[in-house]
N, C-alpha and C positions, 0 to 999 in steps of 0.2 A: 501764476505770479509773473509779472513783467520781468524781462531780462535786459541787462545792459552790457554790451560787448565793447570793450575799449581796445582799439588796435593801435599799436605803436610801431610804425615802420622805421627802419634805420635806427633802431634803438641805441646802437653804439654812439651815433652822432648826438642823440638826445642826452646820453649819459655823459659824454665828454663836455658838453656845454653846461651841465649842471654842476657848477663849481662847489656849491655847498652841500650837494647830495640830498637836498630836501625833496626834489621831484622824484628821484629814484626811490627814496624811502616811501614816498606816497604810493608809488606803483606797487611796491612790495606789500604795503598794507592792503591794497586792493586784492592782490593775489592771495594774501593770507586770510582775509576776511570775506572776500567776495563770494565764495562758493555757496555759502549758506544764505546770502542776501540777494542772490540772482545777479551779481556783478562778475564779469569774467574779463580776463586780460590776455591779450595775444601780443607777443613781442617778436620782432624779426630783426636779425642782424647778419652782416657779412663776415663779422670777425668774432666768432663765438669764443675762441681761446682768450680773447681780451675782455669781452663784454659779459659773458656768462659767468657770474661769480657764484660762490658757494651759497649766498643768501638766495639768489635767484633759483638755483637748482633745488633748494630746500622748499621753496614756496610755490614753485611751478610743477604741477602734477603731471602734465603731458608735455613731451619734448619731441620735436621732429627735426631730423637733419637730412638735408639734401646732399648731393655729391660734394665732397670737400677734397682739397689737395693735401692737407697736412694732417697727420694723425692726431695732433694736439687739438685741432678743431672738432674732430668727431668725439674725442674723449671728453672735451669740455661739455658737450651736449648730452651725449649718451652714456658716458662712462666706459665706452668700448671704441674700437676703431672700425666698427662695421660700416660706416658711411664711406670709407675709402674704396670699398669694393663695388659701389654703385656706378653704373655706366649709362643707363638709359635716362634721358632728360625726364624730369618729373618723378623719378623713383626716389622714395624717401624711406628712412628708417624711423620708426615710431616707438618711443619708449613710454610706457604707461605703467608706473610703479616699478616693479622688478622684471616686467616682461617687455621684450622688444620683438617687433615684427616689421616686415617690409610691406610697403603699400605704394600705390601709384596715385599721384595728385591729379585731381580732375582738371581738364583744360577749360579755361574761360576765354571766350573769344569776343566779349563785348561787355557793356555795362550791365549791372544787375537790374533785372526787371522787377519792379515792385508792384505787387497786387494789392491795391488799396481796398478792394472788396473782401479781402480775406478776413477770417475771424480774428486773426492775430497778425495785423499788418507789421512789416519791418520798415522802420524809418532809419535812413542812413544820412548822417550829417558829419561834415568836417568840423571838429570841435574848434580848431584854430580859426577858421573863417567865421564861424558863428560867434565865437567869443570876441573876435576883433571888431565885429560890426555892432556890438551893443553900445548903448549910450553910457559913457564912463568918463570920469575926469582925465584919464590918461589912457592912451591906446596900448600901453604896455600890458602884457598878460599878468594875471595875478601870480604872486610868488608861489602859492600853494596849488599844486595840480588839482587837488580835490575841489578847490574853489572854482577853478576853471571848468571842470567837468560839470559841477552843479549849475553854474551860471549858464553854460552852454545848453544844458538839458532844459533849463527853465525857459530860455529864449526859443529853443526849437519847439517846445510844447505850446508856448503862446502863439508862435507863428502858425502852427498847424491847428490851433483851436482844440487841443486835447485837454480833457479833464482827467487829472490823475486821481486814481483811487488810492487811499492810504496803503502804503506798503506794510506798515507796522500797525498792530492793534494797540490797545491801551498799554502803557508802561507796566512793568512788573511791580507788584506792590512790595513795600519794604517788609511786610509781615502778612502772612496768610496762614490760616488754620488748615491742617491737613484735611479735617472733616469737610471744608469748603471746596476742595479740589474736585474737579470733574471726575466722576467715576470712583470716588473714594470709598463707596460702599458696595461696589459690584464685586462678584467673585474673582479672585486673582487668576483663576484659570482662563478668564476671558482675554486678558491682555497683560496681566502682571500687577504688581503692587504699586499703587499710586503714592509717590513720595514728594512731588514738587509740581510747580507750575512753570511751563516753559514759554519763552517768547520766540515764536517762530514767524519769520517774515512771510507775508501773504496770507496768514491765517488770523483773521481778526478776532475770533473767539479764543478764550484761554484754552490752552492744550496741556494735558497732564504730562509729566515725566514719569514713566513706569519702569520698574525693575522686574523683568520677566525671567524667573529662574530658569525655565526650560530653553529660553532663547539666548539670554546673556550668560548663564552659568554662574557668574560671580559679579560682585560689585566692589570696586575700589574707590574709596572716598579720600581725596587728597586735601589736606588742610592743616593749618597751624593752630596754636592755642586760641580759643575763643572765635574760631572761624565758623563754628556750627557743625563740626564733624561728629561729635557725640550726639547732638540733636538729630542729625540725619539718621543714625542708627536707631534712636528712639522712635523716630518717625516711621522707619521701616517696621519696627516691632509693632507699632499701632496698626500699620497696614495689614500685618499678618493677622492680628486679632480681629480687625474689622472685615477683612476680605476672604478669610478662610470660611469654608462651609462644610457641611456634612459630606458632600461628595468629593471635596478637595481639601482634606485637612492638612494643617501644617503646624509645626511647633517651632519654638525659638530657643536655641542654645546661645548663651552669651559668655564671652570672655572679657571681663572688665579690667583692662590693664591701665585705665586712666581714671577710674573712680566715678564714672557717671552712669553706669548701667545697672547699679545695684537696685534701682527702683523697679526693675523688671521681676525681681524675685517675688514670687507669690501672685503674679498677675496671670491673667488668662494666657494660655498657650506657653507658659513658662516651662522649659525643660531643664532648667539649671543655669545658674549664673556663677561662673568661676571668678573668685576674687583675686585681687593683685597678689602675685607670688604664691598662690595656693597651688603648687605644682602637683600635689596628690590629686586634687580635684581636676586639674587640667589633664593629667594622665588618664584618669578614669573617664573623662568626657571623650577624649580622643579614642579610647578603646571602644566606647559605645558607638561613636561615629564611624569607626572602621568596620563595624558589623553591618548587617542588613537592616537593622532598625525595625520599625513597625511597618508592615506592608501598606502601601498606599499613602503614607504620611510623609510629606516633604519636610526636610529638616533645614531650617534657616540658621546659619551660624554667624552671629555678630561678634566681631573682634575689634575692640577699640585699642588702637596703637599696636597694630600688627608688627611693625618694625621694632618697637621696644620689646614686645613679647618674644619675638624670635631671638633677639639679642640676649635676653635674660635666660631663656631656655637653653641656648647654647652654652652658656656659662655653667649650667647645672647638669644638663644631660644632653650630650650631642646627639645621641640616638633618638631621643624624644623630639629634638628640634627637627631632625630629618623626617620623622613620622608626621610632624605637624605640617611641614611644608609640602610633603607628598600628598597628605590627605586633602589639603585645600586645593591643590592643583588638580587632583583627580576626583575630588568629591562630587561634582555634578554628575558624573557617570553612575554614582550609586545613590543619587537623591539627596546629596548634601551640598547646599548652596551657600557659599561664604559671602559675607559682606564685611569688608574690613576698612578701617581708617589707617592712614599712614601719614607721618609727618613729611612735609614737602622736602626737607633736606635729605631724607633717606633715599630719594630718587636720584639725587645728584651723585651719591656714592655708588650707584649701580644697583640698588635694591629694585627688583622687578615687581611690578604689581601683578595681580592674578589674571590680568586679561579681562575679557568680558566688557561690562559697562563701567564707565568712570564718571565720577562727579568731582570736579576740581573746584574747591572753595577758595577764598582769597589767598593769593600767592604774590608776594611783593618782589622776590628775587627773579629777574628775567631768566637766569640760568635754570632755576628750579622750574619756571614755567615751561621752558623748552623741554626739560627732562619729563615733565608731566604730559607732554603732547598738546599743549595749549596752542590754538591758532592766534591768540592774542593775550594781552595781560588781563588777569582776572580782576573782579571788583573787590573793593575794600569793605563792602557791606556784609555783615555776618549772615550766613544762610544763602547768600547769592553765589551761584555756582555756574560753571560751564559744563554742560552735558556732552560727554564724548562717547562715540565718535561723531555725533551730529554737529556738535559745535554750537548748540543753542544756548542762550542764557536761560537760567532757571532760578526760582526762588523756592527753597526747601520749605515744605509745610511744617507748621509748628504742631507737635503732638500734644494731646491731652495728657495730664498726669495718669499714669496706668492705675486702674482700679483693681482691687483684689478680685481674683477670679479662680476658675477651676484650672489648676495646673494640670499638665498632661498626666494621665494615669499610668501610662506605659512609656518607659524610656525617660523618666525624669531622673537625671543624674544630679543628685543633691550633694552639697558639701558634707564632709564628715562633721557632725556636731562636736562641740568641746566636751560635752557630758552626755552620758547615756544611762537611763534608768533600766535596770535589769527587769523590773516588773512590767515594762512595756512590751515584752516579748511573750509569745505563747509558750505554754509548758512544753518541755521536751520529753521524749520517750527514748528508751533503749540506753546503751552505754555511751551517752553523750553528755556534754556540758557546754554551756554558753561561754563564749569568749567576749563577744561584743557585736557592734554594728559595723559592717564594712562590705567590701566587694570590689571587684575589678572594674565595674562600671556602675550599674545601678545598685544601691545599697540594700542590704538584707542582713539577717542574722548570720554570724560566723560561729559555727559550731564545731567542736572537736569530737570525733568519733574515736573512742579509746580502743575499740576492737580493731580499727584500721591503723591508728597511729602507732601502736606498738607499746612496749612496756615503759618507755621513758619519753617524757614531754618536758621541755625546758621553757623558762621564762627568763629573758636576759634584758637588763637595763641598768641604767645608773640610779643612784639614790634620788628618790622623788619622782621617778618616771612612772610609777604605778604598779610596781611588781607585786606588792602585797595586795593591792586592790584586785589584780588579775587573779591571784591565788584564791582570794575570797570569793570571787565571782565563780571560778571553776568549781570550788567545793560547794558553794551554795546552790548552784543550779544543776549539779550532777543528778541525773535521772536514773542511773543504773542501779544494780544490786550490790555492787562492791561496798565494803565498809569504808567510810571516809576516816582516814587516820591523819592527824597533824603531828609531825615529828620535828625535832630540832637537833642541833649539834649536841646538846647535852642530853637529849632524850631520844636515843637512836631507836630505829624501827627494826624489828626482826620479823622475818616472814612467818606467817601463821597458816593454819589450814584453810581458812576462809579468804577468798580474794579480797584485796584491799586497794583503795585509791589513796596513796600516800602523798601528802602535801608537806613540803619542807621549804622554808625560806633560808637565805644565806647558805645555800647548799655547799659552797666551797669550804666552809668552816666545819662541816660535818664529816669526820673521817670515814664513817661507815658508807657515805655516798660515793667516796672515791674508790671503793672496791671494784677492781676490774671485772669481777665476775657477777656484779650486781644485776646487769641486764638479764643474764641467763636465769638467775634466781627468781627474778620478777616474772619472766616469761613462763617458767616451770609452774609457778603457783597462780598464774593468771592475774598477777598484781600489776599495778600501774603506778609509776612514780611521776609526780609533777614537781620539778625542782627549780627554784629561782636562784639565779647567779647575778651578782653584781658584775658590770662590765669590767671593772678593774681587776677582778679575780681570774678572768679567763686566761690571761697570759701566764699565770702562775700554776695552772694545772699541769700535772705531770703527764709525760707521754703515755703513760699506761692508763690514764683516766679514760673511762668509756666514752666521755663526751668528746675527747680529743681523737680517739681512734675512729669514731664513726659518727656522722651527723645524725641528728634525730629531729622530729618535728618540734616546733616551739613558736614562742611569741618573742619578737624583737621590739623593744620599746626604745625610747629616746636614748641615743648614744652621743657622747661628747665629741670624740675624735675620729678622724677617717681610719686610723689604724684599729681602733676598737670596733668600728663598723665592719671592717674586713675580717677581723678575727671572729667576731660574733657571727657573721655570715657563713664562715666556714663551719661553725658548729651546728647550724641548722640547714646548711645546703642551699642557701639563698643569700645573694648580696643585695641589700636594700639600697634605694637611691640615697643621694646625699641629704635630702631634706629631712631624713629621719633624725638628724641632729637637733632639729627644732620641733616645736609642737607641744600641746598641752599634756598634762599627765594622763597616761592611758592611751596615747596615740602610738601606734605601731604597725607591724606587719606580722600576720599569721603566716608561718612558713611551713610548707609540707610538700614533700615529693618534688623538690626543686622549684616550687612556685610560691610566690608571695602574694598575700591579699591585704591591702590597707584596712585597718580596723581601729575603731575607738572602743576600748575596753568598757564593758558595762559595769555599773556600780550597784552593788547589792545593799549598800548602806544608806542610800538616799531615801 
């Protein structure tokens, strides 16, 4: 690729004569945009404390400072006073990013010798002299420095008889199918997932933009509404489906906090789609991602509106929010590769992206563009992005509608259904009974083992929460040898010789259930009591009640108030999260030995 080096000596004088500031702004545009286009800018001044502004320091990557007399001049260039200590002529302090080092400038004793026979000859021209000699209606220089440079280069090339090869290839299309991108069907292990077409100077053929999980670690997509941010995630999901192979399998977990990723549910490589404000599903997905997963399978995590998700999770569960942020930052080390979208305004408030690769879609606010790390203003065309850190323009590929396929067999973290049929489960054996479908990550049957649970099991919930259904399911699916007995407040149960499984609803209204010695009597006869309590009755239990004195295993269903949730948690030895206040009938937590498992109670009446 040809390079153009623009050298401006005595830049301070040039800056002072630029009354409107347009020429200085043009130079800064060269510094900001030129690196990826083969255009480079060299500025020289004798008064750095006056001429080197904050904009210049931000857009000039390499700064050199020879010996100066005042500390302010060294600080203006380097940010330190290191140049004050220089004594030898030609000794210079060079600042490159955050690193500084001392070097010796080479001594030139004559004009530069140009080798015209070289493969890449260097042509040196004074832009002012060339521009002044062109045929023009007025000898005055153009007001725009870019015009002067372009005209001077054109005249120089005509004078030398040079034929320019096009620096840029064909313009980016406004719409391109992902399947038409170069390398869209090759294995992702070769170079990554192909998601867009880039416009790279000096490369005439279309080049793909790839997200390589092992090289980039994570992908942050910055864009506002209707900018194409959700489409970019869907494009990445298609790339996973098309480019994964038997030797390099991958699955997709999605967190749909903007309402556009639901179409991935049931598609090939689907490992679970978390719907908006389904904190239970989110919690179980994070639990699975924190584990080792399936050996050899890369886990791609798509999160639409990560900034809004983190804000909402903080309001519900601060610990869960910390786990979410930590997981996404450290995920690549355990084979979890996040790709998230964020709203541009979240960057202004200090919200950090995940690092790695960035795609910045249309951003109108200049302050937002700066916070996103853009070298220039982004385009207004949906799907048109700037790929960072390279700075190339890119057009996101449009995905096909995902077709139904084989979801991942191992590690599919599905949402809890609103209804579960007890007949869908295999028959149980031993002193067990079915509670429902649930799990800490991947869903499976939740079963109560009465020999392990002890003599008392409780079901706690408000009216309409599914208490009676839970009792019916436990009684109907019990597989042991105990005799199932249904008791009420008016029909008390008395221990017999044969072990019994006693089922009682509205237990707070049954005086015989409040007997402090009931647990010992149950244990002595190998009986088990399954008692259902309304949440409103818990605070009225006497201090001598066996449920108040010692927690026991049980099922917590929907609770109305935070106070009820705390009291109920004390009765089973586990404090459920705040979202237990909502949910369909039968939604709850099975609590045992200080641990809670999300569950949807199975229904035997369906």
